[in-house]
LOSE-695967 format. One line per field, with one value per residue (C-alpha): x, y, z negated; residue number from 1. Coordinates in nm, 3 decimals, always signed. Example, Ala and Ser with C-alpha at 12.3 -4.5 7.8 and 13.67 -1.06 7.14 Angstrom:
2
X [+1.230_+1.367]
Y [-0.450_-0.106]
Z [-0.780_-0.714]
pos [1_2]
//
This chain:
495
X [-0.131_+0.131_-0.124_-0.348_-0.062_+0.029_-0.332_-0.354_-0.026_-0.179_-0.502_-0.290_-0.101_-0.414_-0.574_-0.248_-0.250_-0.620_-0.575_-0.289_-0.488_-0.694_-0.957_-0.728_-0.436_-0.612_-0.764_-0.411_-0.253_-0.509_-0.506_-0.141_-0.113_-0.336_-0.023_+0.144_-0.162_-0.091_+0.271_+0.170_-0.073_+0.189_+0.445_+0.213_+0.164_+0.506_+0.651_+0.391_+0.233_+0.489_+0.269_+0.096_+0.435_+0.507_+0.175_+0.252_+0.590_+0.449_+0.196_+0.463_+0.630_+0.974_+1.281_+1.469_+1.174_+1.276_+1.556_+1.421_+1.732_+1.687_+1.313_+1.409_+1.662_+1.428_+1.174_+1.420_+1.525_+1.167_+1.076_+1.392_+1.320_+1.089_+1.324_+1.593_+1.352_+1.303_+1.675_+1.608_+1.285_+1.453_+1.735_+1.471_+1.248_+1.520_+1.580_+1.223_+1.140_+1.419_+1.343_+0.979_+0.849_+0.703_+0.358_+0.442_+0.679_+0.343_+0.151_+0.438_+0.428_+0.050_+0.075_+0.346_+0.140_-0.142_+0.072_+0.224_-0.126_-0.195_+0.135_+0.088_-0.268_-0.117_+0.138_-0.074_-0.209_+0.141_+0.273_+0.654_+0.857_+1.041_+0.732_+0.670_+0.999_+0.988_+0.628_+0.776_+1.073_+0.857_+0.628_+0.942_+1.050_+0.704_+0.725_+1.065_+0.941_+0.643_+0.841_+1.044_+0.812_+0.501_+0.703_+0.903_+0.575_+0.394_+0.683_+0.716_+0.313_+0.269_+0.327_+0.630_+0.418_+0.220_+0.502_+0.594_+0.225_+0.177_+0.475_+0.411_+0.072_+0.208_+0.325_-0.055_-0.196_+0.095_-0.040_-0.398_-0.281_-0.123_-0.459_-0.653_-0.438_-0.476_-0.861_-0.870_-0.626_-0.867_-0.958_-1.320_-1.260_-0.979_-0.734_-0.763_-0.540_-0.838_-0.859_-0.510_-0.490_-0.795_-0.607_-0.298_-0.490_-0.686_-0.395_-0.485_-0.781_-0.575_-0.375_-0.682_-0.895_-0.600_-0.551_-0.877_-0.778_-0.396_-0.396_-0.594_-0.288_-0.085_+0.287_+0.501_+0.530_+0.895_+0.987_+0.796_+0.967_+1.333_+1.388_+1.170_+1.208_+0.828_+0.734_+0.393_+0.283_+0.427_+0.227_-0.084_-0.045_+0.033_-0.290_-0.480_-0.296_-0.350_-0.711_-0.596_-0.459_-0.163_+0.124_+0.393_+0.558_+0.608_+0.709_+0.984_+1.076_+1.126_+1.352_+1.568_+1.602_+1.685_+1.974_+2.078_+2.141_+2.345_+2.611_+2.364_+2.239_+2.210_+2.274_+2.299_+2.360_+2.760_+2.781_+2.583_+2.823_+3.107_+3.002_+3.183_+2.915_+2.649_+2.855_+2.677_+2.343_+2.435_+2.575_+2.260_+2.019_+2.238_+2.233_+1.874_+1.773_+2.034_+1.889_+1.527_+1.607_+1.843_+1.665_+1.486_+1.165_+1.204_+1.270_+0.954_+0.729_+0.875_+0.777_+0.446_+0.211_+0.446_+0.425_+0.058_+0.012_+0.218_-0.049_-0.377_-0.609_-0.607_-0.455_-0.763_-0.772_-0.411_-0.518_-0.763_-0.518_-0.270_-0.545_-0.602_-0.226_-0.207_-0.505_-0.299_+0.004_-0.213_-0.336_+0.048_+0.150_-0.153_-0.038_+0.292_+0.127_-0.064_+0.265_+0.549_+0.479_+0.462_+0.705_+0.930_+1.091_+1.407_+1.183_+0.977_+1.292_+1.453_+1.177_+1.118_+1.470_+1.532_+1.204_+1.318_+1.681_+1.511_+1.252_+1.499_+1.682_+1.350_+1.191_+1.491_+1.462_+1.108_+1.120_+1.408_+1.215_+0.904_+1.063_+1.061_+0.747_+0.480_+0.286_+0.554_+0.429_+0.162_+0.451_+0.647_+0.325_+0.273_+0.647_+0.661_+0.347_+0.519_+0.829_+0.616_+0.421_+0.738_+0.883_+0.548_+0.558_+0.893_+1.160_+0.958_+0.748_+0.981_+1.310_+1.141_+1.063_+1.420_+1.525_+1.282_+1.379_+1.761_+1.804_+1.720_+1.522_+1.793_+1.956_+1.630_+1.568_+1.926_+1.917_+1.614_+1.804_+2.060_+1.803_+1.595_+1.924_+2.033_+1.682_+1.614_+1.938_+1.969_+1.614_+1.722_+2.015_+1.817_+1.540_+1.798_+1.987_+1.733_+1.563_+1.893_+2.029_+1.737_+1.781_+2.115_+2.063_+1.689_+1.559_+1.884_+1.859_+1.716_+2.026_+2.189_+1.982_+2.059_+2.392_+2.245_+1.950_+2.128_+2.403_+2.124_+1.978_+2.319_+2.389_+2.041_+2.097_+2.451_+2.417_+2.053_+1.900_+1.531_+1.381_+1.016_+0.841_+1.168_+1.233_+1.468_+1.726_+1.713_+1.750_+2.057_+2.213_+2.143_+2.337_+2.611_+2.677_+2.639_+2.914_+3.143_+3.111_+3.193_+3.509_+3.608_+3.569_+3.763_+4.004_+4.202_+4.327_+4.635_+4.841]
Y [-1.993_-1.821_-1.632_-1.941_-2.124_-1.846_-1.837_-2.196_-2.148_-1.883_-2.101_-2.406_-2.189_-2.060_-2.398_-2.537_-2.264_-2.315_-2.712_-2.664_-2.426_-2.672_-2.579_-2.773_-2.564_-2.236_-2.338_-2.477_-2.131_-1.904_-2.077_-2.094_-1.700_-1.644_-1.646_-1.406_-1.185_-1.183_-1.107_-0.802_-0.714_-0.738_-0.527_-0.242_-0.250_-0.276_-0.022_+0.243_+0.365_+0.542_+0.784_+0.494_+0.352_+0.713_+0.728_+0.366_+0.479_+0.804_+0.564_+0.347_+0.656_+0.533_+0.717_+0.686_+0.854_+1.187_+1.218_+1.250_+1.090_+0.787_+0.770_+0.768_+0.504_+0.284_+0.334_+0.241_-0.091_-0.174_-0.147_-0.308_-0.633_-0.733_-0.826_-0.924_-1.206_-1.266_-1.363_-1.649_-1.741_-1.787_-1.986_-2.188_-2.229_-2.402_-2.650_-2.743_-2.765_-3.026_-3.229_-3.221_-3.122_-2.817_-2.891_-2.948_-2.635_-2.460_-2.615_-2.498_-2.166_-2.151_-2.254_-1.986_-1.730_-1.778_-1.737_-1.424_-1.253_-1.321_-1.158_-0.860_-0.822_-0.789_-0.504_-0.222_-0.423_-0.535_-0.192_-0.292_-0.191_-0.526_-0.729_-0.515_-0.568_-0.952_-0.974_-0.797_-1.029_-1.332_-1.199_-1.148_-1.502_-1.633_-1.391_-1.511_-1.873_-1.761_-1.576_-1.880_-2.154_-2.019_-1.956_-2.263_-2.472_-2.274_-2.321_-2.688_-2.757_-2.537_-2.635_-2.459_-2.225_-2.099_-2.083_-1.721_-1.635_-1.861_-1.760_-1.400_-1.451_-1.440_-1.068_-0.968_-1.121_-0.928_-0.603_-0.703_-0.760_-0.435_-0.268_-0.456_-0.303_+0.041_+0.009_-0.134_+0.158_+0.438_+0.604_+0.568_+0.182_+0.086_+0.343_+0.442_+0.368_+0.119_-0.032_-0.096_-0.432_-0.545_-0.413_-0.616_-0.944_-0.939_-1.056_-1.413_-1.452_-1.543_-1.835_-1.936_-1.975_-2.152_-2.395_-2.569_-2.636_-2.684_-3.041_-3.142_-3.012_-3.224_-3.242_-3.124_-3.383_-3.292_-3.301_-3.674_-3.801_-3.651_-3.619_-3.894_-4.137_-4.204_-4.200_-4.350_-4.081_-3.796_-3.930_-3.943_-3.591_-3.462_-3.628_-3.428_-3.107_-3.139_-3.294_-3.560_-3.891_-3.863_-3.680_-3.893_-3.583_-3.421_-3.751_-3.776_-3.406_-3.509_-3.811_-3.591_-3.334_-3.600_-3.727_-3.388_-3.282_-3.575_-3.341_-3.129_-3.411_-3.342_-2.972_-2.700_-2.333_-2.363_-2.642_-2.419_-2.110_-2.347_-2.518_-2.377_-2.458_-2.276_-1.968_-1.740_-1.876_-1.762_-1.423_-1.363_-1.395_-1.197_-0.921_-0.947_-0.961_-0.676_-0.469_-0.510_-0.404_-0.109_+0.044_+0.282_+0.126_+0.233_+0.608_+0.603_+0.461_+0.700_+1.003_+0.885_+1.017_+1.317_+1.421_+1.377_+1.582_+1.864_+1.883_+2.062_+1.760_+1.786_+1.571_+1.371_+1.260_+1.140_+0.783_+0.745_+0.852_+0.597_+0.335_+0.431_+0.436_+0.058_-0.044_+0.092_-0.121_-0.440_-0.352_-0.303_-0.669_-0.815_-0.681_-0.818_-1.165_-1.158_-1.075_-1.255_-1.594_-1.398_-1.116_-1.300_-1.235_-1.047_-0.778_-0.700_-0.673_-0.468_-0.233_-0.208_-0.123_+0.113_+0.298_+0.314_+0.448_+0.723_+0.810_+0.828_+1.129_+1.282_+1.253_+1.403_+1.689_+1.741_+1.718_+2.001_+2.228_+2.173_+2.378_+2.679_+2.592_+2.432_+2.314_+2.067_+1.868_+1.720_+1.626_+1.475_+1.253_+1.137_+1.050_+0.835_+0.653_+0.572_+0.462_+0.222_+0.094_+0.026_-0.176_-0.366_-0.457_-0.648_-0.556_-0.702_-0.979_-1.137_-1.215_-1.506_-1.662_-1.641_-1.804_-2.092_-2.136_-2.105_-2.417_-2.765_-2.938_-3.036_-2.694_-2.478_-2.458_-2.369_-2.096_-1.951_-1.943_-1.735_-1.511_-1.473_-1.391_-1.123_-0.982_-0.948_-0.846_-0.559_-0.491_-0.488_-0.257_+0.000_-0.025_+0.068_+0.336_+0.510_+0.740_+0.876_+0.898_+1.075_+1.311_+1.406_+1.400_+1.495_+1.469_+1.363_+1.030_+0.892_+0.956_+0.695_+0.406_+0.527_+0.348_+0.013_+0.035_+0.111_-0.158_-0.414_-0.310_-0.347_-0.692_-0.835_-0.691_-0.871_-1.195_-1.305_-1.532_-1.555_-1.859_-1.848_-2.181_-2.359_-2.677_-2.660_-2.873_-2.649_-2.350_-2.498_-2.581_-2.201_-2.094_-2.313_-2.185_-1.818_-1.920_-2.073_-1.737_-1.534_-1.747_-1.716_-1.332_-1.287_-1.550_-1.800_-1.689_-1.919_-2.008]
Z [+4.963_+4.722_+4.527_+4.492_+4.338_+4.095_+3.995_+3.914_+3.723_+3.511_+3.446_+3.359_+3.099_+2.949_+2.943_+2.777_+2.521_+2.419_+2.416_+2.159_+1.946_+1.761_+1.471_+1.252_+1.325_+1.300_+0.938_+0.821_+0.944_+0.778_+0.431_+0.431_+0.494_+0.184_-0.016_+0.221_+0.158_-0.210_-0.133_+0.058_-0.222_-0.476_-0.262_-0.250_-0.618_-0.699_-0.470_-0.394_-0.699_-0.870_-1.027_-1.217_-1.305_-1.457_-1.650_-1.801_-1.931_-2.082_-2.283_-2.390_-2.518_-2.621_-2.702_-2.358_-2.166_-2.312_-2.037_-1.693_-1.534_-1.778_-1.686_-1.308_-1.361_-1.533_-1.280_-1.019_-1.209_-1.265_-0.908_-0.803_-1.032_-0.790_-0.497_-0.762_-0.845_-0.471_-0.444_-0.680_-0.512_-0.181_-0.326_-0.521_-0.202_-0.001_-0.260_-0.326_+0.068_+0.125_-0.189_-0.232_+0.108_+0.270_+0.145_-0.200_-0.217_-0.114_-0.399_-0.646_-0.500_-0.557_-0.915_-0.991_-0.790_-1.040_-1.340_-1.191_-1.136_-1.492_-1.596_-1.393_-1.527_-1.884_-1.784_-1.925_-2.231_-2.356_-2.451_-2.358_-2.071_-2.127_-2.057_-1.731_-1.602_-1.667_-1.502_-1.192_-1.180_-1.214_-0.932_-0.713_-0.759_-0.649_-0.355_-0.231_-0.242_-0.038_+0.206_+0.302_+0.250_+0.444_+0.803_+0.765_+0.729_+0.997_+1.224_+1.180_+1.247_+1.543_+1.926_+2.089_+2.318_+2.028_+1.753_+1.781_+1.719_+1.422_+1.230_+1.278_+1.122_+0.755_+0.816_+0.945_+0.627_+0.445_+0.588_+0.510_+0.154_+0.139_+0.276_+0.018_-0.262_-0.138_-0.114_-0.481_-0.589_-0.499_-0.787_-0.724_-0.755_-0.980_-0.958_-1.321_-1.637_-1.756_-1.411_-1.371_-1.532_-1.323_-0.998_-1.077_-1.186_-0.862_-0.669_-0.828_-0.606_-0.311_-0.482_-0.668_-0.320_-0.188_-0.485_-0.383_-0.019_-0.044_-0.176_+0.167_+0.357_+0.580_+0.537_+0.819_+1.081_+1.164_+0.778_+0.768_+1.078_+1.075_+0.693_+0.554_+0.834_+0.871_+1.218_+1.182_+0.940_+1.132_+1.436_+1.240_+1.120_+1.490_+1.628_+1.335_+1.406_+1.782_+1.761_+2.048_+2.050_+2.283_+2.112_+2.256_+2.430_+2.062_+1.926_+2.185_+2.134_+1.756_+1.845_+2.058_+1.769_+1.523_+1.779_+1.834_+1.472_+1.348_+1.226_+1.048_+0.797_+0.432_+0.506_+0.227_+0.231_+0.156_+0.430_+0.677_+0.619_+0.687_+1.006_+1.295_+1.560_+1.364_+1.273_+1.542_+1.425_+1.062_+1.161_+1.383_+1.087_+0.864_+1.104_+1.172_+0.803_+0.713_+0.991_+0.890_+0.537_+0.632_+0.931_+0.713_+0.576_+0.215_+0.318_+0.563_+0.277_+0.031_+0.255_+0.376_+0.114_+0.046_+0.416_+0.402_+0.114_+0.262_+0.523_+0.495_+0.472_+0.086_-0.190_-0.234_+0.105_+0.116_-0.001_+0.275_+0.548_+0.390_+0.443_+0.800_+0.849_+0.718_+0.931_+1.223_+1.133_+1.096_+1.453_+1.567_+1.416_+1.582_+1.915_+1.856_+1.764_+2.113_+2.286_+2.137_+2.330_+2.655_+2.647_+2.414_+2.061_+2.228_+2.405_+2.086_+1.869_+2.137_+2.160_+1.788_+1.699_+1.990_+1.870_+1.516_+1.598_+1.805_+1.549_+1.256_+1.411_+1.529_+1.179_+0.998_+1.249_+1.194_+0.825_+0.805_+1.055_+0.820_+0.545_+0.809_+0.978_+0.729_+1.045_+1.126_+0.857_+1.112_+1.337_+1.069_+0.948_+1.325_+1.361_+1.027_+1.129_+1.470_+1.302_+1.069_+1.378_+1.577_+1.268_+1.266_+1.619_+1.611_+1.350_+1.047_+1.170_+1.453_+1.231_+1.043_+1.398_+1.490_+1.182_+1.238_+1.600_+1.578_+1.331_+1.355_+1.087_+0.844_+0.824_+0.852_+0.469_+0.407_+0.671_+0.511_+0.198_+0.353_+0.541_+0.198_-0.009_+0.236_+0.262_-0.109_-0.214_+0.018_-0.092_-0.473_-0.392_-0.196_-0.464_-0.742_-0.532_-0.300_-0.542_-0.660_-0.279_-0.176_-0.472_-0.339_+0.038_+0.043_+0.420_+0.565_+0.368_+0.715_+0.886_+0.681_+0.835_+1.199_+1.237_+1.108_+1.324_+1.645_+1.565_+1.526_+1.870_+2.021_+1.873_+1.989_+2.330_+2.341_+2.162_+2.099_+2.362_+2.429_+2.252_+2.343_+2.445_+2.415_+2.233_+1.905_+2.098_+2.399_+2.175_+2.001_+2.342_+2.440_+2.127_+2.197_+2.542_+2.406_+2.127_+2.398_+2.597_+2.297_+2.226_+2.594_+2.592_+2.260_+2.342_+2.099_+1.778_+1.761_+2.073]
pos [1_2_3_4_5_6_7_8_9_10_11_12_13_14_15_16_17_18_19_20_21_22_23_24_25_26_27_28_29_30_31_32_33_34_35_36_37_38_39_40_41_42_43_44_45_46_47_48_49_50_51_52_53_54_55_56_57_58_59_60_61_62_63_64_65_66_67_68_69_70_71_72_73_74_75_76_77_78_79_80_81_82_83_84_85_86_87_88_89_90_91_92_93_94_95_96_97_98_99_100_101_102_103_104_105_106_107_108_109_110_111_112_113_114_115_116_117_118_119_120_121_122_123_124_125_126_127_128_129_130_131_132_133_134_135_136_137_138_139_140_141_142_143_144_145_146_147_148_149_150_151_152_153_154_155_156_157_158_159_160_161_162_163_164_165_166_167_168_169_170_171_172_173_174_175_176_177_178_179_180_181_182_183_184_185_186_187_188_189_190_191_192_193_194_195_196_197_198_199_200_201_202_203_204_205_206_207_208_209_210_211_212_213_214_215_216_217_218_219_220_221_222_223_224_225_226_227_228_229_230_231_232_233_234_235_236_237_238_239_240_241_242_243_244_245_246_247_248_249_250_251_252_253_254_255_256_257_258_259_260_261_262_263_264_265_266_267_268_269_270_271_272_273_274_275_276_277_278_279_280_281_282_283_284_285_286_287_288_289_290_291_292_293_294_295_296_297_298_299_300_301_302_303_304_305_306_307_308_309_310_311_312_313_314_315_316_317_318_319_320_321_322_323_324_325_326_327_328_329_330_331_332_333_334_335_336_337_338_339_340_341_342_343_344_345_346_347_348_349_350_351_352_353_354_355_356_357_358_359_360_361_362_363_364_365_366_367_368_369_370_371_372_373_374_375_376_377_378_379_380_381_382_383_384_385_386_387_388_389_390_391_392_393_394_395_396_397_398_399_400_401_402_403_404_405_406_407_408_409_410_411_412_413_414_415_416_417_418_419_420_421_422_423_424_425_426_427_428_429_430_431_432_433_434_435_436_437_438_439_440_441_442_443_444_445_446_447_448_449_450_451_452_453_454_455_456_457_458_459_460_461_462_463_464_465_466_467_468_469_470_471_472_473_474_475_476_477_478_479_480_481_482_483_484_485_486_487_488_489_490_491_492_493_494_495]
//
């Protein structure tokens, strides 16, 4: 009898999942993620092909390049301008989302993305490093907007039992964008000085395709009802998204959220930082975004091709191995998408950060032994791939889900501003400094990230509650209880 009840429960959950996963929701999610695909494409083009950057600076042949240290510094600054632009993009995205809406922010980002693709395609035509720097910063601004607007929009149109999977989709498309860039950058395709402008300009295909479909997108029903006070239109959009007439349960959920967040109306980032009831929410997203950027991603990508090149696979085959590695990362993210709404966000984060912490030590040991035993290069390559797989499983794609869920409607855009500011600021700092740090510390640069990775794991284990399949009001209530417990443990500051 008990087994029969369990089977019926599993079938009921499966049917409920399928019922909420409408064709309209799938279509909107995929089209929205095309901008994230361009984001991934631009990230790889901006960070990985340092050899092409080196060739470009040699072509420009200006006086500063006579000094290798000056060239290294200029390369680091040029690469870092991408996340520097991301800082401004994150700030701009929050203002746009609350003032013109989620859909119109996507439209605005789409137009900017077309312009950035055009500028990037001219980088090897206009022989001036100042222009290259401006193009990368402008592209970073577009990317900063996209990295906030897309997850917010997807989080607000998705049902709560599928929210984690749908909000993680942009990262999956990001890895597809990286994969596409790697394929196009092959020497047999466009990986030549003449093909470089075309390679850069091809990133415009994604926003160009999206520009045809974006005007037909609906606005976020949560934005319409809670921030624009238009319940009729919100109900109409929900019916279209769920492809059914009865959406009263979700409308009631929105009403509850509207009542519960009265204290958060007209919220901005400054107010959010000063709101006592949301202090642990803010601290949590800062820790997650900081942990994401400081758990060794830059070091792993820096060593990937170098480690492959030290094996006997041959220099000509390194690019193909990198492509296969990125394909595996896509599979890892896809696995996380299928598990995030069943295992939960907290479990994926804990597994990912623990695996990364252990692998940081193992990679350092392997790289050191490799200098004595060259065959260890194969082990190093495998460990670095496992490290990247661990990050793609949880630490990279899950934090945006947490940011969406920890905050209610009126404060969500401001929360993404803070999260984006932390993410891009740290990425900018590491972009400027990592090449110099690696030059000084060599293989031991991996150990710099171990304390941050393990500290993030401990924070998640002790503080972050599970949020899967919960309403935003329930999550707010759980975090309030968590905050109260923390206050009781630490005790009052003033007697």
